[in-house]
All heavy atoms as a GROMACS GRO file, in nm:
protein
  609
    1MET      N    1  -0.030   1.708   2.343
    1MET     CA    2  -0.054   1.582   2.276
    1MET      C    3   0.047   1.567   2.162
    1MET      O    4   0.076   1.662   2.091
    1MET     CB    5  -0.197   1.578   2.221
    1MET     CG    6  -0.228   1.453   2.145
    1MET     SD    7  -0.393   1.448   2.070
    1MET     CE    8  -0.495   1.521   2.194
    2ARG      N    9   0.096   1.446   2.146
    2ARG     CA   10   0.192   1.416   2.039
    2ARG      C   11   0.124   1.327   1.936
    2ARG      O   12   0.054   1.233   1.971
    2ARG     CB   13   0.313   1.346   2.100
    2ARG     CG   14   0.424   1.324   2.004
    2ARG     CD   15   0.550   1.278   2.081
    2ARG     NE   16   0.655   1.244   1.990
    2ARG     CZ   17   0.735   1.330   1.929
    2ARG    NH1   18   0.720   1.459   1.953
    2ARG    NH2   19   0.828   1.291   1.846
    3LEU      N   20   0.145   1.359   1.808
    3LEU     CA   21   0.082   1.286   1.699
    3LEU      C   22   0.185   1.230   1.603
    3LEU      O   23   0.294   1.285   1.589
    3LEU     CB   24  -0.013   1.377   1.621
    3LEU     CG   25  -0.127   1.442   1.699
    3LEU    CD1   26  -0.204   1.537   1.608
    3LEU    CD2   27  -0.219   1.339   1.760
    4ARG      N   28   0.146   1.123   1.535
    4ARG     CA   29   0.225   1.068   1.425
    4ARG      C   30   0.137   1.069   1.300
    4ARG      O   31   0.022   1.026   1.304
    4ARG     CB   32   0.268   0.924   1.453
    4ARG     CG   33   0.343   0.860   1.334
    4ARG     CD   34   0.378   0.714   1.357
    4ARG     NE   35   0.463   0.701   1.474
    4ARG     CZ   36   0.434   0.624   1.580
    4ARG    NH1   37   0.322   0.556   1.584
    4ARG    NH2   38   0.517   0.619   1.681
    5VAL      N   39   0.190   1.120   1.190
    5VAL     CA   40   0.120   1.116   1.062
    5VAL      C   41   0.196   1.025   0.968
    5VAL      O   42   0.319   1.026   0.963
    5VAL     CB   43   0.103   1.258   1.000
    5VAL    CG1   44   0.235   1.325   0.973
    5VAL    CG2   45   0.018   1.252   0.874
    6GLU      N   46   0.121   0.942   0.897
    6GLU     CA   47   0.175   0.856   0.792
    6GLU      C   48   0.097   0.889   0.666
    6GLU      O   49  -0.026   0.897   0.670
    6GLU     CB   50   0.156   0.708   0.827
    6GLU     CG   51   0.221   0.668   0.957
    6GLU     CD   52   0.187   0.524   0.994
    6GLU    OE1   53   0.193   0.436   0.906
    6GLU    OE2   54   0.153   0.502   1.111
    7PHE      N   55   0.168   0.908   0.553
    7PHE     CA   56   0.096   0.946   0.432
    7PHE      C   57   0.169   0.901   0.306
    7PHE      O   58   0.290   0.880   0.306
    7PHE     CB   59   0.072   1.097   0.427
    7PHE     CG   60   0.197   1.179   0.421
    7PHE    CD1   61   0.250   1.220   0.300
    7PHE    CD2   62   0.264   1.214   0.537
    7PHE    CE1   63   0.366   1.294   0.294
    7PHE    CE2   64   0.380   1.289   0.532
    7PHE     CZ   65   0.431   1.329   0.411
    8THR      N   66   0.090   0.888   0.200
    8THR     CA   67   0.142   0.862   0.066
    8THR      C   68   0.065   0.949  -0.031
    8THR      O   69  -0.049   0.988  -0.005
    8THR     CB   70   0.126   0.714   0.022
    8THR    OG1   71  -0.012   0.680   0.028
    8THR    CG2   72   0.205   0.622   0.111
    9THR      N   73   0.129   0.979  -0.143
    9THR     CA   74   0.062   1.052  -0.251
    9THR      C   75   0.071   0.969  -0.378
    9THR      O   76   0.163   0.890  -0.396
    9THR     CB   77   0.126   1.190  -0.274
    9THR    OG1   78   0.263   1.175  -0.309
    9THR    CG2   79   0.114   1.278  -0.150
   10GLU      N   80  -0.026   0.986  -0.463
   10GLU     CA   81  -0.030   0.914  -0.591
   10GLU      C   82  -0.062   1.013  -0.701
   10GLU      O   83  -0.122   1.116  -0.675
   10GLU     CB   84  -0.138   0.806  -0.586
   10GLU     CG   85  -0.109   0.697  -0.485
   10GLU     CD   86  -0.218   0.593  -0.478
   10GLU    OE1   87  -0.275   0.560  -0.584
   10GLU    OE2   88  -0.246   0.546  -0.368
   11PRO      N   89  -0.027   0.985  -0.824
   11PRO     CA   90   0.025   0.859  -0.876
   11PRO      C   91   0.174   0.842  -0.847
   11PRO      O   92   0.247   0.938  -0.828
   11PRO     CB   93   0.001   0.868  -1.026
   11PRO     CG   94   0.002   1.015  -1.056
   11PRO     CD   95  -0.052   1.082  -0.931
   12PHE      N   96   0.216   0.716  -0.840
   12PHE     CA   97   0.356   0.681  -0.818
   12PHE      C   98   0.434   0.691  -0.949
   12PHE      O   99   0.379   0.671  -1.055
   12PHE     CB  100   0.369   0.536  -0.768
   12PHE     CG  101   0.306   0.514  -0.634
   12PHE    CD1  102   0.199   0.428  -0.621
   12PHE    CD2  103   0.353   0.578  -0.520
   12PHE    CE1  104   0.141   0.405  -0.498
   12PHE    CE2  105   0.296   0.556  -0.396
   12PHE     CZ  106   0.189   0.468  -0.385
   13ASP      N  107   0.561   0.717  -0.937
   13ASP     CA  108   0.653   0.712  -1.050
   13ASP      C  109   0.782   0.654  -0.995
   13ASP      O  110   0.848   0.715  -0.912
   13ASP     CB  111   0.678   0.851  -1.108
   13ASP     CG  112   0.767   0.848  -1.231
   13ASP    OD1  113   0.840   0.750  -1.251
   13ASP    OD2  114   0.764   0.946  -1.307
   14LEU      N  115   0.816   0.533  -1.039
   14LEU     CA  116   0.934   0.467  -0.985
   14LEU      C  117   1.064   0.521  -1.042
   14LEU      O  118   1.171   0.498  -0.985
   14LEU     CB  119   0.924   0.316  -1.008
   14LEU     CG  120   0.809   0.248  -0.935
   14LEU    CD1  121   0.805   0.099  -0.968
   14LEU    CD2  122   0.817   0.269  -0.785
   15ASP      N  123   1.058   0.592  -1.154
   15ASP     CA  124   1.180   0.644  -1.216
   15ASP      C  125   1.231   0.770  -1.146
   15ASP      O  126   1.350   0.787  -1.126
   15ASP     CB  127   1.158   0.672  -1.364
   15ASP     CG  128   1.135   0.544  -1.442
   15ASP    OD1  129   1.193   0.439  -1.404
   15ASP    OD2  130   1.056   0.548  -1.540
   16GLU      N  131   1.140   0.860  -1.113
   16GLU     CA  132   1.178   0.982  -1.041
   16GLU      C  133   1.058   1.034  -0.964
   16GLU      O  134   0.944   1.012  -1.004
   16GLU     CB  135   1.232   1.090  -1.136
   16GLU     CG  136   1.131   1.145  -1.234
   16GLU     CD  137   1.193   1.251  -1.323
   16GLU    OE1  138   1.276   1.215  -1.407
   16GLU    OE2  139   1.158   1.368  -1.306
   17PRO      N  140   1.082   1.102  -0.853
   17PRO     CA  141   0.971   1.151  -0.772
   17PRO      C  142   0.887   1.253  -0.850
   17PRO      O  143   0.943   1.347  -0.909
   17PRO     CB  144   1.037   1.218  -0.653
   17PRO     CG  145   1.177   1.166  -0.650
   17PRO     CD  146   1.211   1.132  -0.792
   18PRO      N  147   0.755   1.235  -0.853
   18PRO     CA  148   0.669   1.333  -0.920
   18PRO      C  149   0.664   1.464  -0.840
   18PRO      O  150   0.700   1.466  -0.722
   18PRO     CB  151   0.533   1.264  -0.924
   18PRO     CG  152   0.537   1.159  -0.819
   18PRO     CD  153   0.680   1.121  -0.800
   19PRO      N  154   0.621   1.572  -0.905
   19PRO     CA  155   0.618   1.703  -0.838
   19PRO      C  156   0.542   1.702  -0.706
   19PRO      O  157   0.583   1.768  -0.610
   19PRO     CB  158   0.551   1.795  -0.940
   19PRO     CG  159   0.580   1.730  -1.072
   19PRO     CD  160   0.580   1.583  -1.046
   20HIS      N  161   0.431   1.629  -0.697
   20HIS     CA  162   0.355   1.628  -0.571
   20HIS      C  163   0.434   1.562  -0.459
   20HIS      O  164   0.429   1.607  -0.345
   20HIS     CB  165   0.217   1.562  -0.588
   20HIS     CG  166   0.221   1.422  -0.640
   20HIS    ND1  167   0.246   1.313  -0.561
   20HIS    CD2  168   0.201   1.374  -0.765
   20HIS    CE1  169   0.242   1.204  -0.634
   20HIS    NE2  170   0.215   1.238  -0.759
   21ALA      N  171   0.512   1.460  -0.490
   21ALA     CA  172   0.593   1.394  -0.387
   21ALA      C  173   0.705   1.486  -0.339
   21ALA      O  174   0.733   1.492  -0.219
   21ALA     CB  175   0.650   1.264  -0.441
   22VAL      N  176   0.768   1.557  -0.430
   22VAL     CA  177   0.873   1.651  -0.394
   22VAL      C  178   0.816   1.763  -0.307
   22VAL      O  179   0.875   1.801  -0.205
   22VAL     CB  180   0.942   1.708  -0.520
   22VAL    CG1  181   1.040   1.818  -0.483
   22VAL    CG2  182   1.011   1.597  -0.598
   23ALA      N  183   0.699   1.814  -0.345
   23ALA     CA  184   0.638   1.925  -0.271
   23ALA      C  185   0.603   1.886  -0.128
   23ALA      O  186   0.633   1.960  -0.034
   23ALA     CB  187   0.513   1.974  -0.344
   24VAL      N  188   0.543   1.768  -0.109
   24VAL     CA  189   0.507   1.729   0.027
   24VAL      C  190   0.630   1.692   0.109
   24VAL      O  191   0.633   1.714   0.230
   24VAL     CB  192   0.400   1.617   0.033
   24VAL    CG1  193   0.270   1.664  -0.028
   24VAL    CG2  194   0.446   1.489  -0.029
   25ARG      N  195   0.732   1.638   0.046
   25ARG     CA  196   0.857   1.610   0.117
   25ARG      C  197   0.914   1.739   0.174
   25ARG      O  198   0.957   1.744   0.288
   25ARG     CB  199   0.958   1.544   0.023
   25ARG     CG  200   1.089   1.510   0.092
   25ARG     CD  201   1.191   1.453  -0.002
   25ARG     NE  202   1.138   1.346  -0.083
   25ARG     CZ  203   1.176   1.320  -0.208
   25ARG    NH1  204   1.267   1.394  -0.267
   25ARG    NH2  205   1.124   1.220  -0.273
   26GLU      N  206   0.914   1.845   0.093
   26GLU     CA  207   0.965   1.975   0.139
   26GLU      C  208   0.880   2.030   0.253
   26GLU      O  209   0.935   2.084   0.350
   26GLU     CB  210   0.969   2.073   0.023
   26GLU     CG  211   1.076   2.039  -0.079
   26GLU     CD  212   1.071   2.126  -0.204
   26GLU    OE1  213   0.982   2.214  -0.215
   26GLU    OE2  214   1.156   2.105  -0.293
   27VAL      N  215   0.747   2.016   0.244
   27VAL     CA  216   0.659   2.064   0.351
   27VAL      C  217   0.694   1.997   0.482
   27VAL      O  218   0.711   2.061   0.586
   27VAL     CB  219   0.510   2.039   0.316
   27VAL    CG1  220   0.421   2.058   0.438
   27VAL    CG2  221   0.465   2.131   0.204
   28VAL      N  222   0.706   1.865   0.479
   28VAL     CA  223   0.732   1.790   0.602
   28VAL      C  224   0.872   1.817   0.656
   28VAL      O  225   0.891   1.834   0.776
   28VAL     CB  226   0.708   1.639   0.578
   28VAL    CG1  227   0.752   1.556   0.697
   28VAL    CG2  228   0.561   1.614   0.550
   29GLN      N  229   0.970   1.824   0.568
   29GLN     CA  230   1.106   1.848   0.613
   29GLN      C  231   1.124   1.989   0.667
   29GLN      O  232   1.208   2.012   0.755
   29GLN     CB  233   1.206   1.818   0.501
   29GLN     CG  234   1.214   1.670   0.472
   29GLN     CD  235   1.304   1.636   0.354
   29GLN    OE1  236   1.317   1.713   0.260
   29GLN    NE2  237   1.364   1.519   0.358
   30ASP      N  238   1.046   2.086   0.616
   30ASP     CA  239   1.057   2.224   0.663
   30ASP      C  240   0.971   2.252   0.787
   30ASP      O  241   0.989   2.354   0.852
   30ASP     CB  242   1.018   2.321   0.551
   30ASP     CG  243   1.120   2.324   0.439
   30ASP    OD1  244   1.233   2.273   0.457
   30ASP    OD2  245   1.086   2.375   0.329
   31ALA      N  246   0.877   2.162   0.817
   31ALA     CA  247   0.790   2.182   0.933
   31ALA      C  248   0.869   2.154   1.061
   31ALA      O  249   0.973   2.088   1.058
   31ALA     CB  250   0.670   2.088   0.924
   32ASP      N  251   0.817   2.202   1.171
   32ASP     CA  252   0.882   2.182   1.300
   32ASP      C  253   0.839   2.047   1.357
   32ASP      O  254   0.765   2.039   1.455
   32ASP     CB  255   0.846   2.296   1.395
   32ASP     CG  256   0.922   2.291   1.525
   32ASP    OD1  257   1.029   2.227   1.529
   32ASP    OD2  258   0.873   2.351   1.623
   33LEU      N  259   0.882   1.939   1.290
   33LEU     CA  260   0.846   1.802   1.329
   33LEU      C  261   0.971   1.723   1.358
   33LEU      O  262   1.079   1.755   1.310
   33LEU     CB  263   0.768   1.733   1.216
   33LEU     CG  264   0.639   1.801   1.171
   33LEU    CD1  265   0.584   1.732   1.048
   33LEU    CD2  266   0.537   1.801   1.283
   34ASP      N  267   0.957   1.614   1.436
   34ASP     CA  268   1.071   1.526   1.459
   34ASP      C  269   1.038   1.389   1.402
   34ASP      O  270   0.927   1.363   1.359
   34ASP     CB  271   1.107   1.508   1.607
   34ASP     CG  272   1.014   1.571   1.705
   34ASP    OD1  273   1.029   1.690   1.727
   34ASP    OD2  274   0.928   1.502   1.759
   35ALA      N  275   1.136   1.305   1.403
   35ALA     CA  276   1.120   1.168   1.354
   35ALA      C  277   1.062   1.165   1.213
   35ALA      O  278   0.974   1.086   1.182
   35ALA     CB  279   1.034   1.087   1.451
   36VAL      N  280   1.110   1.253   1.127
   36VAL     CA  281   1.064   1.258   0.988
   36VAL      C  282   1.135   1.149   0.909
   36VAL      O  283   1.257   1.137   0.913
   36VAL     CB  284   1.093   1.396   0.925
   36VAL    CG1  285   1.058   1.397   0.776
   36VAL    CG2  286   1.017   1.506   0.998
   37ASP      N  287   1.056   1.068   0.838
   37ASP     CA  288   1.111   0.962   0.755
   37ASP      C  289   1.037   0.966   0.622
   37ASP      O  290   0.918   0.938   0.616
   37ASP     CB  291   1.093   0.825   0.823
   37ASP     CG  292   1.153   0.711   0.743
   37ASP    OD1  293   1.242   0.736   0.659
   37ASP    OD2  294   1.110   0.597   0.765
   38VAL      N  295   1.107   1.007   0.517
   38VAL     CA  296   1.046   1.011   0.384
   38VAL      C  297   1.104   0.900   0.300
   38VAL      O  298   1.223   0.870   0.306
   38VAL     CB  299   1.065   1.149   0.314
   38VAL    CG1  300   0.991   1.257   0.389
   38VAL    CG2  301   1.211   1.185   0.301
   39GLY      N  302   1.017   0.835   0.224
   39GLY     CA  303   1.061   0.725   0.141
   39GLY      C  304   0.977   0.716   0.015
   39GLY      O  305   0.881   0.791  -0.002
   40PRO      N  306   1.012   0.626  -0.074
   40PRO     CA  307   0.942   0.619  -0.202
   40PRO      C  308   0.799   0.568  -0.192
   40PRO      O  309   0.716   0.598  -0.277
   40PRO     CB  310   1.028   0.523  -0.285
   40PRO     CG  311   1.101   0.441  -0.183
   40PRO     CD  312   1.121   0.530  -0.065
   41PHE      N  313   0.767   0.493  -0.085
   41PHE     CA  314   0.633   0.434  -0.075
   41PHE      C  315   0.555   0.480   0.046
   41PHE      O  316   0.444   0.434   0.069
   41PHE     CB  317   0.643   0.281  -0.076
   41PHE     CG  318   0.708   0.230  -0.200
   41PHE    CD1  319   0.834   0.176  -0.196
   41PHE    CD2  320   0.644   0.237  -0.322
   41PHE    CE1  321   0.896   0.130  -0.311
   41PHE    CE2  322   0.704   0.192  -0.438
   41PHE     CZ  323   0.830   0.138  -0.432
   42GLY      N  324   0.611   0.571   0.124
   42GLY     CA  325   0.540   0.622   0.240
   42GLY      C  326   0.628   0.716   0.319
   42GLY      O  327   0.750   0.714   0.306
   43ASN      N  328   0.563   0.797   0.399
   43ASN     CA  329   0.630   0.900   0.476
   43ASN      C  330   0.569   0.903   0.615
   43ASN      O  331   0.448   0.885   0.630
   43ASN     CB  332   0.611   1.037   0.411
   43ASN     CG  333   0.646   1.035   0.264
   43ASN    OD1  334   0.762   1.038   0.228
   43ASN    ND2  335   0.546   1.026   0.178
   44THR      N  336   0.652   0.929   0.717
   44THR     CA  337   0.601   0.944   0.852
   44THR      C  338   0.670   1.062   0.918
   44THR      O  339   0.782   1.099   0.882
   44THR     CB  340   0.626   0.818   0.939
   44THR    OG1  341   0.766   0.796   0.949
   44THR    CG2  342   0.557   0.696   0.883
   45ALA      N  343   0.600   1.121   1.014
   45ALA     CA  344   0.658   1.228   1.093
   45ALA      C  345   0.582   1.235   1.225
   45ALA      O  346   0.465   1.197   1.232
   45ALA     CB  347   0.649   1.362   1.020
   46GLU      N  348   0.649   1.284   1.327
   46GLU     CA  349   0.589   1.301   1.459
   46GLU      C  350   0.614   1.441   1.508
   46GLU      O  351   0.711   1.506   1.468
   46GLU     CB  352   0.648   1.202   1.559
   46GLU     CG  353   0.614   1.060   1.534
   46GLU     CD  354   0.669   0.967   1.641
   46GLU    OE1  355   0.710   1.016   1.750
   46GLU    OE2  356   0.673   0.846   1.616
   47GLY      N  357   0.528   1.484   1.599
   47GLY     CA  358   0.546   1.613   1.661
   47GLY      C  359   0.426   1.650   1.745
   47GLY      O  360   0.334   1.571   1.763
   48GLY      N  361   0.429   1.771   1.796
   48GLY     CA  362   0.315   1.822   1.872
   48GLY      C  363   0.192   1.832   1.784
   48GLY      O  364   0.202   1.843   1.661
   49ALA      N  365   0.076   1.827   1.845
   49ALA     CA  366  -0.050   1.825   1.770
   49ALA      C  367  -0.061   1.945   1.675
   49ALA      O  368  -0.097   1.927   1.558
   49ALA     CB  369  -0.168   1.823   1.866
   50GLU      N  370  -0.032   2.063   1.721
   50GLU     CA  371  -0.045   2.182   1.635
   50GLU      C  372   0.049   2.175   1.516
   50GLU      O  373   0.012   2.210   1.404
   50GLU     CB  374  -0.022   2.310   1.715
   50GLU     CG  375  -0.135   2.340   1.812
   50GLU     CD  376  -0.271   2.352   1.744
   50GLU    OE1  377  -0.283   2.420   1.639
   50GLU    OE2  378  -0.367   2.291   1.795
   51GLN      N  379   0.172   2.129   1.539
   51GLN     CA  380   0.269   2.120   1.430
   51GLN      C  381   0.227   2.014   1.328
   51GLN      O  382   0.235   2.036   1.207
   51GLN     CB  383   0.408   2.090   1.485
   51GLN     CG  384   0.471   2.202   1.562
   51GLN     CD  385   0.416   2.219   1.703
   51GLN    OE1  386   0.356   2.129   1.759
   51GLN    NE2  387   0.437   2.338   1.760
   52VAL      N  388   0.184   1.898   1.376
   52VAL     CA  389   0.143   1.791   1.284
   52VAL      C  390   0.019   1.834   1.206
   52VAL      O  391   0.014   1.816   1.084
   52VAL     CB  392   0.119   1.659   1.360
   52VAL    CG1  393   0.053   1.556   1.269
   52VAL    CG2  394   0.250   1.605   1.414
   53LEU      N  395  -0.080   1.889   1.274
   53LEU     CA  396  -0.203   1.929   1.204
   53LEU      C  397  -0.176   2.040   1.103
   53LEU      O  398  -0.234   2.041   0.994
   53LEU     CB  399  -0.310   1.969   1.305
   53LEU     CG  400  -0.359   1.855   1.395
   53LEU    CD1  401  -0.453   1.907   1.502
   53LEU    CD2  402  -0.422   1.744   1.314
   54GLY      N  403  -0.088   2.132   1.136
   54GLY     CA  404  -0.050   2.236   1.040
   54GLY      C  405   0.021   2.177   0.919
   54GLY      O  406  -0.004   2.217   0.805
   55ALA      N  407   0.108   2.080   0.943
   55ALA     CA  408   0.180   2.016   0.834
   55ALA      C  409   0.084   1.935   0.746
   55ALA      O  410   0.098   1.934   0.624
   55ALA     CB  411   0.291   1.926   0.888
   56VAL      N  412  -0.015   1.870   0.808
   56VAL     CA  413  -0.114   1.793   0.730
   56VAL      C  414  -0.192   1.886   0.638
   56VAL      O  415  -0.210   1.856   0.520
   56VAL     CB  416  -0.208   1.714   0.824
   56VAL    CG1  417  -0.330   1.663   0.750
   56VAL    CG2  418  -0.133   1.600   0.890
   57ASP      N  419  -0.235   1.999   0.690
   57ASP     CA  420  -0.306   2.096   0.606
   57ASP      C  421  -0.218   2.139   0.488
   57ASP      O  422  -0.262   2.136   0.372
   57ASP     CB  423  -0.345   2.218   0.689
   57ASP     CG  424  -0.413   2.325   0.605
   57ASP    OD1  425  -0.522   2.300   0.550
   57ASP    OD2  426  -0.354   2.436   0.593
   58ALA      N  427  -0.094   2.174   0.516
   58ALA     CA  428  -0.004   2.220   0.411
   58ALA      C  429   0.029   2.109   0.311
   58ALA      O  430   0.031   2.133   0.190
   58ALA     CB  431   0.126   2.274   0.473
   59LEU      N  432   0.051   1.988   0.359
   59LEU     CA  433   0.088   1.881   0.265
   59LEU      C  434  -0.029   1.843   0.177
   59LEU      O  435  -0.011   1.813   0.058
   59LEU     CB  436   0.149   1.761   0.337
   59LEU     CG  437   0.061   1.662   0.412
   59LEU    CD1  438   0.005   1.555   0.321
   59LEU    CD2  439   0.143   1.596   0.522
   60LEU      N  440  -0.152   1.844   0.230
   60LEU     CA  441  -0.268   1.817   0.145
   60LEU      C  442  -0.281   1.922   0.035
   60LEU      O  443  -0.302   1.888  -0.082
   60LEU     CB  444  -0.396   1.813   0.229
   60LEU     CG  445  -0.414   1.691   0.318
   60LEU    CD1  446  -0.533   1.712   0.413
   60LEU    CD2  447  -0.432   1.566   0.235
   61ARG      N  448  -0.270   2.047   0.072
   61ARG     CA  449  -0.282   2.155  -0.027
   61ARG      C  450  -0.172   2.145  -0.133
   61ARG      O  451  -0.199   2.156  -0.253
   61ARG     CB  452  -0.278   2.290   0.042
   61ARG     CG  453  -0.398   2.316   0.129
   61ARG     CD  454  -0.386   2.447   0.207
   61ARG     NE  455  -0.492   2.460   0.302
   61ARG     CZ  456  -0.613   2.506   0.274
   61ARG    NH1  457  -0.643   2.544   0.152
   61ARG    NH2  458  -0.705   2.516   0.368
   62LYS      N  459  -0.046   2.126  -0.090
   62LYS     CA  460   0.066   2.120  -0.184
   62LYS      C  461   0.056   1.997  -0.274
   62LYS      O  462   0.086   2.004  -0.393
   62LYS     CB  463   0.200   2.119  -0.109
   62LYS     CG  464   0.237   2.252  -0.053
   62LYS     CD  465   0.267   2.349  -0.163
   62LYS     CE  466   0.316   2.480  -0.107
   62LYS     NZ  467   0.340   2.578  -0.212
   63ALA      N  468   0.016   1.885  -0.219
   63ALA     CA  469   0.003   1.764  -0.300
   63ALA      C  470  -0.099   1.785  -0.412
   63ALA      O  471  -0.071   1.755  -0.529
   63ALA     CB  472  -0.038   1.645  -0.212
   64LEU      N  473  -0.214   1.837  -0.378
   64LEU     CA  474  -0.320   1.858  -0.478
   64LEU      C  475  -0.281   1.966  -0.579
   64LEU      O  476  -0.307   1.952  -0.698
   64LEU     CB  477  -0.452   1.891  -0.409
   64LEU     CG  478  -0.506   1.778  -0.319
   64LEU    CD1  479  -0.626   1.826  -0.240
   64LEU    CD2  480  -0.538   1.654  -0.400
   65GLU      N  481  -0.216   2.073  -0.532
   65GLU     CA  482  -0.171   2.179  -0.622
   65GLU      C  483  -0.067   2.128  -0.721
   65GLU      O  484  -0.050   2.185  -0.829
   65GLU     CB  485  -0.109   2.294  -0.543
   65GLU     CG  486  -0.207   2.377  -0.463
   65GLU     CD  487  -0.138   2.473  -0.367
   65GLU    OE1  488  -0.013   2.482  -0.366
   65GLU    OE2  489  -0.211   2.539  -0.291
   66ASN      N  490   0.005   2.022  -0.684
   66ASN     CA  491   0.115   1.972  -0.767
   66ASN      C  492   0.083   1.840  -0.837
   66ASN      O  493   0.174   1.766  -0.873
   66ASN     CB  494   0.241   1.961  -0.683
   66ASN     CG  495   0.302   2.096  -0.656
   66ASN    OD1  496   0.370   2.150  -0.742
   66ASN    ND2  497   0.276   2.152  -0.539
   67GLY      N  498  -0.045   1.812  -0.856
   67GLY     CA  499  -0.084   1.700  -0.941
   67GLY      C  500  -0.118   1.568  -0.875
   67GLY      O  501  -0.143   1.469  -0.945
   68ALA      N  502  -0.122   1.562  -0.743
   68ALA     CA  503  -0.162   1.436  -0.679
   68ALA      C  504  -0.308   1.408  -0.710
   68ALA      O  505  -0.392   1.498  -0.710
   68ALA     CB  506  -0.141   1.443  -0.528
   69THR      N  507  -0.337   1.283  -0.739
   69THR     CA  508  -0.475   1.242  -0.763
   69THR      C  509  -0.533   1.170  -0.643
   69THR      O  510  -0.653   1.145  -0.637
   69THR     CB  511  -0.484   1.150  -0.886
   69THR    OG1  512  -0.398   1.036  -0.865
   69THR    CG2  513  -0.443   1.224  -1.012
   70ARG      N  514  -0.446   1.137  -0.547
   70ARG     CA  515  -0.490   1.070  -0.425
   70ARG      C  516  -0.386   1.095  -0.316
   70ARG      O  517  -0.266   1.086  -0.340
   70ARG     CB  518  -0.505   0.921  -0.448
   70ARG     CG  519  -0.548   0.844  -0.326
   70ARG     CD  520  -0.558   0.696  -0.359
   70ARG     NE  521  -0.603   0.625  -0.243
   70ARG     CZ  522  -0.690   0.526  -0.245
   70ARG    NH1  523  -0.740   0.485  -0.359
   70ARG    NH2  524  -0.723   0.466  -0.135
   71VAL      N  525  -0.435   1.124  -0.197
   71VAL     CA  526  -0.349   1.136  -0.080
   71VAL      C  527  -0.411   1.047   0.028
   71VAL      O  528  -0.526   1.064   0.063
   71VAL     CB  529  -0.339   1.281  -0.028
   71VAL    CG1  530  -0.251   1.288   0.096
   71VAL    CG2  531  -0.289   1.376  -0.136
   72SER      N  532  -0.333   0.952   0.074
   72SER     CA  533  -0.378   0.864   0.182
   72SER      C  534  -0.301   0.902   0.306
   72SER      O  535  -0.178   0.912   0.302
   72SER     CB  536  -0.350   0.718   0.147
   72SER     OG  537  -0.416   0.681   0.029
   73LEU      N  538  -0.374   0.923   0.416
   73LEU     CA  539  -0.303   0.956   0.538
   73LEU      C  540  -0.373   0.901   0.660
   73LEU      O  541  -0.492   0.874   0.658
   73LEU     CB  542  -0.276   1.106   0.552
   73LEU     CG  543  -0.391   1.203   0.574
   73LEU    CD1  544  -0.421   1.219   0.720
   73LEU    CD2  545  -0.352   1.336   0.516
   74GLN      N  546  -0.293   0.885   0.762
   74GLN     CA  547  -0.341   0.837   0.892
   74GLN      C  548  -0.273   0.919   0.999
   74GLN      O  549  -0.152   0.944   0.991
   74GLN     CB  550  -0.304   0.690   0.905
   74GLN     CG  551  -0.347   0.628   1.036
   74GLN     CD  552  -0.323   0.479   1.034
   74GLN    OE1  553  -0.372   0.409   0.948
   74GLN    NE2  554  -0.245   0.431   1.130
   75VAL      N  555  -0.350   0.962   1.096
   75VAL     CA  556  -0.295   1.037   1.209
   75VAL      C  557  -0.326   0.959   1.336
   75VAL      O  558  -0.441   0.922   1.358
   75VAL     CB  559  -0.354   1.180   1.216
   75VAL    CG1  560  -0.301   1.254   1.338
   75VAL    CG2  561  -0.326   1.257   1.088
   76ASN      N  562  -0.223   0.936   1.416
   76ASN     CA  563  -0.239   0.862   1.542
   76ASN      C  564  -0.184   0.943   1.657
   76ASN      O  565  -0.084   1.013   1.642
   76ASN     CB  566  -0.162   0.730   1.537
   76ASN     CG  567  -0.217   0.634   1.435
   76ASN    OD1  568  -0.336   0.613   1.426
   76ASN    ND2  569  -0.128   0.577   1.356
   77VAL      N  570  -0.248   0.927   1.774
   77VAL     CA  571  -0.191   0.978   1.897
   77VAL      C  572  -0.081   0.883   1.937
   77VAL      O  573  -0.098   0.762   1.935
   77VAL     CB  574  -0.298   0.987   2.008
   77VAL    CG1  575  -0.236   1.027   2.140
   77VAL    CG2  576  -0.410   1.083   1.967
   78VAL      N  577   0.036   0.939   1.969
   78VAL     CA  578   0.149   0.857   2.009
   78VAL      C  579   0.126   0.817   2.155
   78VAL      O  580   0.110   0.903   2.242
   78VAL     CB  581   0.282   0.933   1.992
   78VAL    CG1  582   0.398   0.849   2.042
   78VAL    CG2  583   0.301   0.971   1.846
   79GLU      N  584   0.123   0.688   2.180
   79GLU     CA  585   0.097   0.635   2.314
   79GLU      C  586   0.202   0.681   2.414
   79GLU      O  587   0.319   0.695   2.380
   79GLU     CB  588   0.097   0.482   2.310
   79GLU     CG  589  -0.019   0.423   2.232
   79GLU     CD  590  -0.154   0.449   2.294
   79GLU    OE1  591  -0.165   0.450   2.418
   79GLU    OE2  592  -0.251   0.469   2.218
   80GLY      N  593   0.156   0.705   2.535
   80GLY     CA  594   0.247   0.741   2.641
   80GLY      C  595   0.292   0.886   2.638
   80GLY      O  596   0.371   0.927   2.719
   81GLN      N  597   0.243   0.962   2.542
   81GLN     CA  598   0.279   1.104   2.531
   81GLN      C  599   0.155   1.186   2.563
   81GLN      O  600   0.045   1.150   2.526
   81GLN     CB  601   0.328   1.137   2.389
   81GLN     CG  602   0.444   1.054   2.343
   81GLN     CD  603   0.572   1.090   2.412
   81GLN    OE1  604   0.599   1.204   2.440
   81GLN    NE2  605   0.651   0.990   2.443
   82GLY      N  606   0.172   1.298   2.624
   82GLY     CA  607   0.053   1.373   2.655
   82GLY      C  608   0.071   1.515   2.675
   82GLY      O  609   0.152   1.585   2.688
   0.00000   0.00000   0.00000
């Protein structure tokens, strides 16, 4: 099964990325995922179910450890993949 995760962390800082944003960016970029897109207002990545779920666990932990007060995420099954 192939999954797509979309997520944001808060609080936002438009001047420079806060520590929680930097930490989760590193988690996602270092994970074995494809189609990784990180941006100032949202992030997405795709991959196999085990890889995505492992990355979600790690990004939640790192975000909270680094000062995030809110993490919003959505996980979807990518259509046509199985």
